[in-house]
N, C-alpha and C positions, 0 to 999 in steps of 0.2 A: 786567328782562329776563328771558325765556327762552330761553336760547341751546343750541343743540345743536351738540357734537362730533364729527365724524366721523373716526373712528380714534383710539383712547386707547393711543397707544404711547408711545415715550419722549418725542415731542414732544407729542403731542396731550394727554396726562393732563395734565402741568406746566399745560399750557395752559387746561385745564378749571377745574382749582384755582385760576389766577390768575382769572379770569373769577368763581367761585364768592366767591372772597375776598375781591371788592369788592362783593358783597350780592344777584349776579343767581344765578340758578336754572340750573342748568346740568345735562343728561344728557349722555353720552357714547354712542357707538355704535360698537359693535365687533364682528367675526365671529367673534373667539377667545372662546368663552364663559367659559375659565379666566382668563381676564384681566377679563370683565366681572364676575366673581363675586368676585375679589382685591379690584376696587374699591368692591363694595358691601359687603364685611367691612371697610371703609377698610384694608387692608390694601397696603401698597407691594408692588408686582408684580414690580419689578424694583432693583437695589441704584444706587446710586451717584447718584441725583439730589438735590442739597443742598436740603433743605426739605421736600421734596414728602411723607416719610411724615408728619411733623407736621402738614401741611396736611390731608392725606387723614383722620386721625386726628380732627380738627376739624369739616371740612366735613360728611362723610357720616355720622356720627351727628345732624349737626344739619340733615340733609335738603338743604344745597344742591347736593349734588354724588349724582348716582346714574349708574347706567351701564345697557345692556341691547345686545342683539343686533337689537332690534327697530325698524327704522326708523320705523314706524306710530306707535311709541311717544314718540319722539323730535320728530320733525320737525312736524307738524301744530302749528300756532299757535305755531311759533317765532317769535320777533323775528329772530334771526340765527344761521345755519347757517356754522361754521366747518369746513373740510376740510382734513384734514393726511393724506389716505390714500398709502402709498409709491407714487412713480413709478419704475418700473425701465427700464434699460435692456439693450438685446439686447448680449451681449460681442463678439459678432462683426460685426453690421452697427452697432453702436452709435448704432441709433435706438432712442426712446422706446417702453416697451411699457404701452399707457394700459388693458391690462385691468383692474388692480384698479382704477382711477380712474373708468375707463367704468361699472363694474358701481355704487359706489358713487354717482356720478352720477345714473344712472339710477334706482335706489333712492331716494335723495333725492327726485328729481321727481316720483315715482311718489305721494309723500307732502306734495309741497309746496301750502302753502297762500297766498293773496294777502298782499302785506305783509312779506314775508320779506327780509332781505339774506342771500346766501349769497357767502360768500367763500372763496377756494382762496389756501392759504397753502403748498400744494404747491411745490417748485419746478418753474417748467414753460417749455418751449420759447418763446420770442417767437409770439403772436398766439394760443395756444390757448383762453384764455379767452373770446375773440370768436367764435372760425372753429370750435371744439370743445363747449365746454362750454355756452354761450347756447343754440345751436340744438337740442341733446340734451334740454336742462332744457325748452325750449318745445315741443318735438314731444310728451316722455312728459306734461309736467304739464298741456299746453292754456293754459298760462299767458302772458302777453306780457312780456320783459323791458323796463326802463325804465318800465311801467307797471304791472303786476302786483307783481313783484319786481324786486332790484337783483344784479347779477352784478359782485363784482369781484375783483383779484387784491391780495394783499395779504402780501408773503413772510415768512415766518419767518426770524428772523437770529438763531438761538441754537445753543450747542452744548450737548450732550446733558453733565449734569453741572454746567450752571451756569446752566440754562434762566430761571430767576426774578432772577436777577442781570442776566443778557443783556437781559430785556424791560424793563429800566429803561434799561439804559446807551444803548441804539442807539436811533434814530429808527424809527417804524414807518410802513413806506412803503405807501401804498395809490393805487391806478388801477383807475378804473371804466371802464364802456361808456358813461357818460352824466355830466354833472357833478352829476346829483341822485342819481346812485350812488356817486359817489366823496363828495358830502355825507354822504351815510348812513353810508358806513363809517367817516370821519372821527368823527363822532360815536358811532359804536359802538367804537372803541377807545380815544377819550377816556375812556369810560366803564369801560374795563375794565382800563387801564392805567393805571399811573403811571411818569414818568421823572425820572429823575437830573440835576442840573443839568449842563451840557456847555459851560463856558466857551469850549474849543476849537474849538466850533461856530461856523459862520458865521450860520447860522440855530440858533433855540431848539430844544431837544430836545423831543419830542411825535410826533405825528401829520405826517408828511409827504405832500401834497398830489403825486405824481407826474403826475398831468394824463390819463394814460390807463391802462388794463392793460397794454399792449404796453409802456410805461415802467417800469413795477414790474416785470414779467418780465424786462426786461433788466438791470435794476438787481442782481436777485438773480443772473442769470448773470455778468453782469460782474465783481461783487466777489469772485466764488469763482474763474472761470475766472482773473484777475488772480493770483491765488495760488497756482494752478497752474502758469501759466506762469513767474510768479516763480521757485517754488522749481525749475523745469527750467533756469532760468539759471543759479540757484547750485549744482545738480549738476552744469550743465556746466563752470562755474569749478571745482569742486571736482576733476572728474575731471582736468583742465588742471593743477591743482595738485599732483595725484599725481606726474605726469609729471614736473615742473618742481622737485619739491623744496619747494613754498612750502606754507606754514600759511595756508589760505582762511579760516580761522576770524578770522585777523588780517586780512586783507583785508577782510573783510567789516564788522568793527568799525569800520575807520578808515575803509570808504565810508560806513558807515552815521552818520558823526559830522557830515556835511553833511546837512542836511534834506531834500536832492533825491535822497538814494537812500536807497533803503529795502531791500535784498538779504534774501531770507530765508535759511532755514537748509536747507544739504543734507541727505538721507537716504535711509538705505534703498529707504524704500515713502514713499507719498503714498495712504494711507487712509481709509476711512469713506464714509458714504452722499454726501457732498458735493464735496471737491475732485476726487477723479477722476471724477466722473459728471458733473457740470454743463457741464465743459468740451465733452462728448458732447451734451448738450441742446442747446448754445449752436449746435454745429458741426450740428446736425438743422435748423436754419434759417439757417445761415451756412456753407455748406460751402466757402466759398474761404477761409476763416481759418486759412491753412497755419501761421501761427504757432503758434494753438492748438494744431493736431493735430501741429504738430513737439514742443512741450512735452508734451503727454500720453503720445506716445509714448516718448519722450525719456525720462521719469518710469517709466513703465512698466520701462525696462531696468534698473532699480538694484538691484534684486536679486540680477540675474544678475551686475552688477558687482560686487558685494560679494562672492559665491562665486568670481569670479575673481580677485580680490586675496587672500584667503583660499586658495586654491589656488596661487598664485604663490608664497606665502610657505610654504605647509608639502608642497607637491608632492600628488601622486595623494590624491584625496579617497577612491578605494575602499576599503572596508571600515574607515574612520575613524568613531569616535563624535562625532556633531555635535548639539550640544543647541543648539536655537532659544530664545531667552528672548524671550517675549510674542506671545500668540496674537492679542491684541488690536491692532484698527489703531494706536493710540495708547494713552499712559500711562493709569492711571487709568480706563479706560472700557471695561466687560465687552461690548464688541460687536465682532464681527470681520468686519464689512461690508468689500468691497474691501481686507481686510487684506494686509500684506505678507507675511503667514506662509504665506499659500500658494504664491505663486510663488518664495520663499524654500527651502522644504521641498521643492520639484519640483525645483528645479533641482541642491540637495544630491542627491536621490534619485537623480536622472537620470545623477551622476557615480558613482553608488555608494557615497554616503554612509550610515553607519546614524544615522538622525535620530529625535532624540526633540524636544518642545516642552514648555516649562513655560510656565505662567503662574497668577500669584498669584490672580487672580480666577476661575480654571476647575479644578473638580473633575478628576479624572483621566478618570471617565466622559463628563464634558463634553468633554475633550479628542479622546477616544474616536469623541464622536459625529460630530467635527470630520474624524475619518480620521488623527488623529495618535496615535501611541504617547507616553506621559507621561513626563518626564524628574522624577527625583527628586534635588533639590540634595541634593548630596553624592555622589551616584554619580559612577564615572571618566568623563572624556571627553577628545577628543583636542584638541576644537575647540567653544567658544562663541560663539555670533553673538547678539548683543542686538538686538532686531527693535521692542520697543515701549519705551517707556522708561518704564516703572512705577518707583516710587519704591523699592519694595526692592529694586530691583537698582543703587541707588547704594550700597548697603552692603556689596554683594557682593564676592568677591576671589578669589585661586586655591585658598584654603581651602575655598570650597562647591562647587569642581571639581577633585577629584583626577585627578592625570595630566595635568592642560590643558596643552597644547602652545602653544596660541594663543587671543587673544580679539579678536574682532571687534567691535565698538560700532559699530554702524550707525545710532545717532542723537549721538554723541560727547554723552554724557550723565555717564560716570562718572568717576571721579576717576584720572587715571593712577597715582597714586600707590599708588592700592590694589592696583595690580596690576603692581608692580615685582617683577621677576623673571620675568614671562610676555611673550611679543611682544604686544602690545596694537596693532592697525590700527583706525583710523579714516578716513571720505570725506574727502578732502581736506585732511589735517594731519597732524602729525607723532603718534608715539605717544606 
């Protein structure tokens, strides 16, 4: 098959290499010329994706994978077009901002030829494929969905850093606007993916027919919103445990020893492109979902809560040197999307603290570009707050932070023994 992948970022590029590794001819489309050039050189444009560099080095020289900024080079004659353009959410209104996806959809529709399958993998509010993309593509292309082309929704269900493993591990969900479109999508994904054996599933692992695009859209929103609501509940339990002198981690371990309980882990922040964003997409079509809204708002208060805990122990923060460990939204990933570092730093600075930020994945100039003053390990501090659970931080102790008076582990991942002699606080547990 000839396959076009629209947007070759941290999800789209691994998808493109996966398809090419199955013997298909793949062309990626992206507005970023530097990214396109790196792909065409066979170079990994961003670090941290297991197996990506090796695949690029093999597939690009073999002519199985190329990239372009020109839709006219990629879309005409394609058997399938897969779209993974980011969908943003307005921070004030919580409504989806479709501008990037509208532009990409219009551009591909201008070049669309009969017989093409168009599959949206970007997480969308329920009803978007049927009510927004289908009419737009038909209007621009002059073609009719269900006759000249098919549009389906098939959500990506992977995490950056382990995309190839996740593609094999989790069922691929598909839902079309017609039975014929869904069947076409099933055949496509069966030709580009392979799946691990999953004896834990009631159905065989593979491509799962969700019946409609709306069901597939909701499945992606539901699985991610569940995690945000669950984390909100864990954070609620942890904050009560702090007032009652209870180790919430022992409580959670005990609860989860039964198969009916799956309480997640509390923490300083819920970040990334998915968990803090997709509940808001869900709320855009189900505004009465008060449980979802409450959990999202509650999770957003956790950075302030950690700073409150620090201030309760050490006193007034004005003039104190505070190092925030981790700019990334989670350990091991060089990505700051909705990272807890931003509200944590803002809260500290609002109280007069002198804040620096450290992250082993970011150079000093990169931290400066994010608006932070870089911290150098070994410089004196009064307080250190762990925000992202990078593996490097597991080895740290007071020696790395001369003059430290308090360590706050916002993820409860460090070894208390390494911090003996310095007060250490965690959310919902003993030092």
